[in-house]
N, C-alpha and C positions, 0 to 999 in steps of 0.2 A: 374363876374362868370357866368358859365354856366350850364346846366343841361344835365346830359348823359341818354341815353336809350340805353340797349342793350337787345335784345331778340333773342333767337334762335328758331326756329320753326321746330318741328318735327313729324314723325309718331307718333302714340298715346304711350307714355311712361307708362310702370307698374306701376299702383298707389301706391305699396309700396316703389317704389324708388323716388317718386318727391320731397317729402319734405325735403331728406336728401340733393338731389341734388340742389333745389332752395336754401337752407341755403348755402351750399359750394360756388355755384357760386356766392352769395351776398357776401360771406365772402372773396372771391379771387377777385372779382371786386374792394371792398372798399379796401383791402390790398394793390392791384396794384396802385391805385389813391394814397394812402398813401406812398408807397414805392418810387413812381415817383414823389413827391413832387407837386402833382396836387390836394390833398383833402383839400379844406376850412375848417378853424377852424370850420366854423358854416355850417354844412352840413345836409342833410337829406336823408337816404336810405330807398329805399321801394322795396321790391321783389314781385314777381306775378309768378304763375304757373297755369296750365291747364294742360290735358293729352297733349297737342300739342305745349306746349310752356313753357320756362323758361325765366324769364326777369328780370332785375335788373334796378332800376331808382336811380340817384344819383343827387340831386339837391344840387350845391354847388361845381362844378368842376373849378379849376383854368384854365386860357386861356393858361398860358403858366407856365411850371414848375419853382418853385423857384431856384434861384442860390444857389449853395452848394460847399462847400471846402470838398474836400475828400484828404485821404492819400494814396499817392503810395508808395509800398515798393520796393527798389532798391536792388542792389548786397550788399554782404558784404563789412564792411568798407575797410577791408585789400586788397579786390578784386578792390574797386573803385579807390583807391589811391595807387601809388607805388612811396615811395621818395619824398612824397608831391605834388604829380603830379597826375591829375586825367587821369584814364587809358581809355582805349575804353569802357570798361563796363559802365564807370560812364558818358562818352560824350552820350552812348547810351540811358542810362535812362534819361539824362537831356533832349534829344529830345523826348522821350518818354512821359514826363511830359509836353513838350510843354516849356522849360525853356532855357534861354541864357546859353551858356556852361561857359561863363565868372563867373557865378553866383558860378559855383563850387570851393570851398575853403577847405583847409586841417582844420579841427578842433582839438583840442587838451582836453585831458579829464584830470583834475587834482583836486584832493580833492574834488570830487562829485561836480565840476563846470565844465562847458563847455566854452571854450574862443574860438571864431575865430582869425586869426593871424591880421586881420584888423577890426573886428567888434566884440564889446563886447555884450555877453548876459548872462542875469540872469538865475539862476537856476530854471527851471519850475515846475520840478517833481521828487522826489528824486527816485520814482519807476521807472519811462521812462523817463530819462533825454536827453534833446534836445538842440541843439545849432541852433539858427534860423538867417535865413537873415532878414533884415528889412520889414517892412509890405508892404512899398511901392514897394518892388521889385516885378516884374511879376513872382509871385511864390516863394515858399519858400522850402530850401533845409536843410536838419538837420540830425545830428547823432542821431541814436537810441540806447542807452543801455537798454537791456533787457534781460529776460531769453535766448532768442533766440542768442545771443550775439550782436555785434555791426554791423549796417547796416546804409546804406544810405537811406533816405528816402526824400518824398517831399510833400507838401500841394500844392494842384493844385485848381484853381476856376474853377468851372463846369459852365457853362452858360445853364440857362434853355432853354428849347426846348417847341414849342408849342404842345399844349394838341394833336390837329388833327396829329402831327407827330410822336408822342409819342405812342399813344394809339391803333392804328389798329393790328400791330402784337402782342402787347401784349394781348389784347382782345380774339384773336383767340387761343393764348397759354394758357390762362385760361379757356377758354371753354373746349379746348381739355385735360386739366388735371382733369377735373372732375371725381371723382370716381364712378365706376359703378359696382354691385355686377356681373353683365354680360353684354359684349359688343358684338358687331356684326361687319362685314366687310358688304358692300353693294355696292361699287364700284368696278368692276373687276380689279386687278390688281393695286389697291390702297392701301395704308397702313393705312388709318386712320381707328379708331374704336369708335364706340360711341353704345350707348344703342339702340338708332333707328336713321334710316336714317334723315339727317337735310335736310331739304326742303327750308327755308328761314330763312334770318337773317335780323335784324334791328339794326342799329347802329348810333345814332345821337348825335351830340353834338350841341344843341340849335337846329337850323335849317339845319346845316350842316352834310351830310352823311360821316361817317369815312368809308375809305375803307377796312373793314374788310373781310377777306377771310377765309373759312374753308371748306374743303371736296368739295371744287369745287363751292360752294355757295358761291356767294360777297354779302355783306351786302348791304341794300338799304333802304327807308322809306316805304316799303311795308310791311305789316301783312295779317294774314288771320283771318277770321270771323269763325263762327260756320259751321263745313263741311256741314250739312243739311238744318240747317234753314236760313243761309246766302249765301251758295254756294262757288264757286271759285273766285268770283271777290276779287281782292285785296282791302285793306284797306289802304288809304295813311295817313300817320301822318307827319304832318307838323313840330311838336315840341313835345318833350317828355311828356310836361303838357297835351297834347290831346290823350294820350295813353289810359287810361281807359274809358275815354268817347266815343272815337271811337269803342273800342271794345264792349262796352254794346250796342251800336248803330247796331254792326255786332253780335249780340246775343252771346257775350262771356263775363262772369263775371270774370276777371283775378285776383281780389283779393281774396285768399282763405279764408280769415276769413269772408268776405262778403257772399261768395258763401257757406260757412259751415252755417251762420246764415239764409239765406234764405231757405236752405233745412229745418231746425228745426222749421222756421215758417210754411212751407210747410207740414210738418209731424203733426205739430199740428192741423192744420187748416183740414185735411183730418181724422184725428183721432176723431174730433168732431162730426163726422156723425154716430159714433158708441157710443150709451148711456153708459156712465159708465167707459169708456175704457180709455185707454192711451197706447203710445207707448213706448215699452222697451228701457231704455236707453241704448245705445251702443256705448261709444266713439271711440274703434277702429273701428267699422262698420262706424259711421259718417265720420271718417277721411278717409276711405276707399272710399266710395260713393262721398265726395267732391272731391277727387282728379280722380274719374273717370268722373265727368261731367264738362262742360262749361257752359251750360245754364239750370240747373237742374228744375225739377218738381217732383211731387209725385203722384202716382196712389195708389188708395186702391183696395185690392182685397179680394177674400174670397177663404175659402176652405170648404169641407164637414166636420161638426162637426163628423162624424164619426172616423176621424184622431186622434181626441183628447184622443183615447184609448192609443197612445203611450205617453210616458214619455214626459214632457216640455221640457226637454234636447234634445230629440232627435227632436222635432219639432222645435227648435229654432236652433239648427245646421244645420238640412237641408235649414232653411231659411236664416239664416245668412251666413255660411261658403261656402255654394253651390249656393245660388241665389242671395246673398247680400239683402236680403229683412230684413226689421225691423218686429219684433214680436209685437202684440197687447196683451195686458193684462187687466185683470179688476181690481178692486180696491184692490183684494186681491192677486194679481199678478199672477193669474193663466192664462193661455194661451187661449185667444179668438179666433174663427176661421176667423181671418182677417189677413193680411199682407199689408205692404206697400213697394212698390218698387220706389226706386228713380230713374228717367229718365233723359237721356241726351238730352232732348228736351221739348217743351210744346205744345201738340199737340190740334187740335181742338177736341168738344165734339165728334164727330163720331170717331175719331181717337183713342181718349181714350178709347173707349170701346172695339177697337178691340185689342188695348195694353193690357187691362186688361185681356181680355179672354185668350190671349196668355201667359201671366204670370200665370195665374189660371191654364192652361192646363200643363206647364210647373212643376209647384209645385206639382200637383196632381200626376204625374209620379214619382216624387222623393219621395213623401210621400207613394207612393204605393210599391216603392222599399224597403223604411224603414220597414214598416208594414209585409211585406214579411219576410225580414230577421229575424226581432223580432220574429215573430212566429215560423219561422224554427229553429231558434238559441233555444227556449224553449224544444225542442225535445230532446236535449242532455244537461241534467243538469250540472252545473258548476263541480260539484263534479265527474263528469265523464270524465271531459275534461283535468284532470290534468295529465292522461297518454300521450294527445294529445300533451302537450309542449315539448316532446323529440325530436322530430325533428324540433323544432322551433328554431333555432340558436340565441343565445344572442351574444357571439362573437366566432371566429373561434379557438381562443386559449383559451377560459374561458367555451366552452361547450354550453349547449341549456338553455332554460329558465327553463326547469325542472331542472337542475343542480343549476341555479341561486336561484330557489324557496328553494331548499335545504340548501344552504349556507344563504340565509335570515331568514329560521326558526332557524337555530344556534344561530344567532346574536340577533333574537329577544327575544329566550329564554334566553341568557343572561341579557340582557337590562332588560326584565321583572323581572329576578331575583334582579337585583340590585335596581329597583324600590321598589319591595317588600321589601328588607331590609329596604331601607330607608322611608319605612311608605306611600308610594304611592301605591293604589289599583290598580290592574291590572286584566281583567278578561282574564286569560291566554287561557282557551278554546276559546274565541270568537278570540283572537288574533291570536293563531295559525292557526286555521281556516282560518282567512282571510290571513294569510300569504300564506298559502296553495293554496288559489284560486284566490290570486292577481292578476296574471298573466295569468289566464285561458280565459279572455275575448278576449286575442292574436288570439285564434283559432275560434271565432265567425265570421259568415258572417257580423253581422252588423258593428264590429269594421274594418273588411278587407275594407269595403265601406267606412266607415266613421271614419277614423283613429283618428281624434281628440277626439273622444270620448273615447279612451281607459281608463280603470279604471272606468269612469264613468258608462260605459255598465256593467262592472262587478258587480258594486254596485246596479244597477238597477236590474240585474238579479238575485242577491243574495237574495233583497227584495222581488222580484217576486216568487221567488223559496222558500221562507220562512225559509232562513238560520240564519235568527237572525238580528236585528236591528245592534248590534255593529258590526256584521261580514260586513254588506252590508256598514255601515257607513265609516268603516275603508277601506274596497277595494275603494269606490265612491272618498275618499279623498286622496288615496296615493300619487297622483303626486302633490297635493297641499301644498306649494305654489309652483306654476312653475316659477312665477316673485316674486320680493321682495314686491311687491306690492298684493299680493294674500292672501288669508286667510289662516291660518293654519289650519290643521285636528281639528274638534271640540272635538273629544275623546280622551282619551289616547291612546287606542289601534290603532288609526288612527295614532297618532304622533309616536308611535313605529314603525308601520309598515313602515311610510315612512322614518324614520330614518335608520332604518335596512336595507331597499333596497338601498338608497343610499351610506350608509357607505360599503357595500359589493361592489358596481360598482366602488366607487372610490379606495378601497383598490385593487379592483382586477385589475383595469386598471393601477395603478400605480405599481403593482407588476410585470407587463408584460412591464413596460416602456413606459406607454401611457399617461403620466400625460401631462397636458397642457404646452404648451411652447410659449411664447410671447403672440400675438394675435390669436394663434391657440387653439381650444380647441373642437376638432370633437365630443367628447362624453359628452359636457355639463358638464363637472365635477366642474366647477366655479358655474353654477347655483345649482347642486345639493348640495355642499357645503354651498351656500348662502342659500338654504333652511333650511338645518342642524342647522346652525348658528340662522335662524330666530324662528325656533321651540325652540331650548333651550334657546334662548333669552327671548321669550315672553311667555314661559309656564312656569308651576310650577313645571316641571318635574326635579327632582333631579339629573340630570345628567350632567358631565362635559367631557371635550374633551377627556381625557385619558379613559374614560369609554367604549369610541367607539372602541379605538384600543384594549382594554382588550378584548370586545365582539366579535372580528374576531377570529375566531377558528384556524388559521393557525399561526403559529410563523413567525412574520414580521421581515425581515431582517433589521438590524441596520440602514442601508442608506435608505431604503424604509421609516421606521418610520422616520427618520430625515427630510426627504421631505414632509412626510404627516404632520408632525407638523408645518413646514415652510407653507405649503400650507394654513393650517385651521388659522394660525397665519395672513396670507394675506387677508384671507376672513373677519377675525375680525375686521381688520384694514377697508376693504370696509365697511363693517357694520356700524361702528362708524362712518366713516368718510362722507361715501357717503350717508347711509341710516338715520342715525340719526343725521347727521349734525354736529357733534362735531368738533371744529377746529383742524388742521391737527397737530400743537404742542401738543393740550391736548390729540389727539390720540397717538402720539408719546411717551408722557410721561406716558402713561396709559400701553402701550401694553411692554414698556420697563422692565416692571416688569412682568416676568413669571407668567401667570396664567391660568389654566384650565377652569376656571369657566366662560360663556359668560356674564351671568346677573351679576356676581360681576365685570368683567370689564365694563359693561355700568354704574352700580353704581359709580364706582370709577370716570368714566370720567363726570358722572353727577355731583358728588360733587366737582370735580375738576375746571369745567366750573362754578359752583356758586361762587366758591371763589376766582377765578383767579384775580379780579379785585382788590384785597385788596394790599395795598403798602407793608404791611408786607410778604406777601406770595410772591410778586414779588421780594423783597430785598433777602428773603432765597432762591429763585430760581436763581438768579445771584451770590448769595454767594456758593450755591452748584455747579455751573457752574464752578465759580473759583476754587473750591477745587477739580474737575475732572481735571480741567487744570494742577494744581499744582501735581497733582499724576502721571498724565500723564508725565509730566516733570521729575518728580522722577524715573520714569520707564526710560525714554530715558537717563538720567544721570548716571543710575546704583545704583542708591539709594533704589530703590526696583525691586524685581524680578517679571517679568510678570506673572501675574496669581495667585501670593500667597499670596495676601493681604497686609495689612499694619501692620499686627499685632496687639497685646494687648497693651492698654495704660499704662504706668507704673506711679502711682500718685507721687512717690517720684520724678520723674523728671519733674513735672508741678511746674515750678518756678515762671512763671509770673501770676500775679493775673486774669489777663484776662482768661488764658487757664485753671486756675481751676476753675474759675466762669462757663465758658463753658461747661467743663465736669460735674461738680456739677449739672447744668441746665438739660443738655442731660440726664444723669441718673434719674434725677426727672421726667422728661417728657417720658421717654421710654415707661415705664409701663402703663403710661396712655393711651398712644397713640397707644400701643399693645393691650390693653383691646378694645378700641374703634373700633380698625380695627378688631378685632374677631368678634365684633358685628355687624359689616359692618356700623358703624356710620360714614362713611368717611367725612362728611363735618365736623362734629365737632373735627375729629382727624386732618384734614389739618387745622382748625382754630388754634388747640392746638399747631402743629408745627410751627405755624406763629408767636408764643409768644417768640419764641426762637431767634428771630432777634436782640434783643439789645445785646444779648451775643456774636451771631455770628460777629455783625458790631464792637463791641469792640475787639474783639479778632484780626481780621484783621487790625484794626486802631492800635493796640498796639505790636503784635507779628508779627516776621518774621519767617516764617517757614522753607525755606532753607537757614539756616545758617550752619557756618562751622562745629560748633560742633556737631559731629556725632550722640551721645546720643541723644543730645536735638532735633535733625533733625528729626531722627528716631521716636521720642517720641510724636513730634508734628504732623507726618505723619500719625501716628497710631490714635491720637485723631481726626482728620478731617477726617480720612477714616471711623472710628466708627460712627461719627456723619452722615455721609453721607450713609451709609449703614442702620442704626439704621432707619432713617428718609425718607428713599425712598422706603418703602415696599408698599406704595399706589401709587405712582407715581414717576417717575424720575424727578424731578423739574428742573434740568438742560435742558431739553428738551423744556421748555417753553420759547417762544419767548416774549420779552419784546417790549411794545408798544413804 
């Protein structure tokens, strides 16, 4: 076995794109080796990246491909043979397969067996029947009977080629196929596009250089070290196992996890010089600076405490989003007048002072801008900014943000009314004031400069202008959760504002035909719906999905409503499966029972997950699947009308003791299960349903449903139909997959 190293060296890649590209290249290289039969069963895969490189190392590559046998599809049988003799098409196929022409023989198909005129052959597979020539023949020709019809085919043995022969062209293709959000051309009159110009490549199979070529760059055993600390001198790699060590000597830490660990240690070390302080954890920023550096170090800087008059949110945003600095906080979580800059170098002591001074000067300028905007914005109160929303376009077909605010207000009023009817207290005055002012910070200079603070700035200004804490909180949290892991607004008013704003956006976009399609969602409607599902699922708001549509003032077109229902059902499935981690068949079973209530769906999924290991419930699930199949067959044969149900069971036509016992037990359990279902005691309800198993098993053991007697058949179909419908109100058990 051999070791493979493949590295692409580039101009600096945008940090946000590196992790996905590293993962994709690794997956592509491993899949290439597997597809080409070059991957040993015991293998190890390592991936590396820096701003200037993507690399994959695979230990356990076969020197030669494993031999393989593959099937070639030939012409239709009737075309391949005429009057028992092979045609030109058959002879051409034999040559393509590398087989001798005399191996072609006419085969006959009789009574599900294939026989050749001179060689007997046993039936291999009733679904795809083949007549084969002997194993010792140089290849095998056979006739295939399949859904495509009858055709000639051949099994040919493919001899394995050397890895050094197979990999070069394939590796270049896998590199070119990496998806990048943005690509560029860099060679005049050349077609290749990539995220950044490719400057070098390394392709080693043990000590041998693979002749990989991409974008005019031919692979060698030469890589590059740190641009500043090591210079332009090439680093020669003799074997893939030397890669990491040689790069470390060239001032490059190629292992991403190691680089991240070193940055954390350096942040800890620098922060210790500030008594009682700690650096503020920020996983996203840590990932960013990890992908911005090759040989990282950290510098501690400070700023004038007078800037602490600005809210922490503004200070942190300036440091994090605009300068990639980590904030420093005290034990109470308040910002201290220090920052931590991650450098892509390790300067000497004199150099660090110059670098520190430069970072402090840049940050001071950014803080001055923020303070200026903060003070200027205060001259126009939020309440006076409502009219300023009229020229701010929300969407060219939907009007301005002033129009959206009015629509949001109507929805919020209706939702508040529903909550009050159901016993949930809402401060209507604060809610409607928050709705009115929610978008006004779009007119402020601070949001124009720091767009990521939209909503947050509005909440901070509302607090500074003493508009009430509930109003400030609702505005501040209106866009949360922006991602599924984000917290929900802490107040009822904030939750209602967030729901109203998102519902209005979703419904308005669907109304003008801008619903998400495939992977496209330019208005982030899926994210908005995910936030609504999260709020409804994780709070005590007594609202269900249909309440959202009732709150919309316009009369929704039936087609639009149907699309909206399907859209929210899809988001519920996403929430249950991807965010709550329920098994896919449990989710399918739960959503098969229509429900408006998000929390109820979660409760049913939790209960079904808790009891799905029960043998009795597994048997019930199998029986219900059988019932659905029988009912489907009855429809196909015309015994039942589609969509009309099975009708009511007639007790007088239940002659077999097993069917009478099943109906009696079902009638006894039905009210018990229904009472438990109404009280949302779903686990007890499912356990009760599982006790029906002996009667269901006995019924299918003793009773034939699809009998010739029309009356008996119809009655038995009605009986199993009633059992299915009565006990499938919590979940459709037939969707469960048996282990």
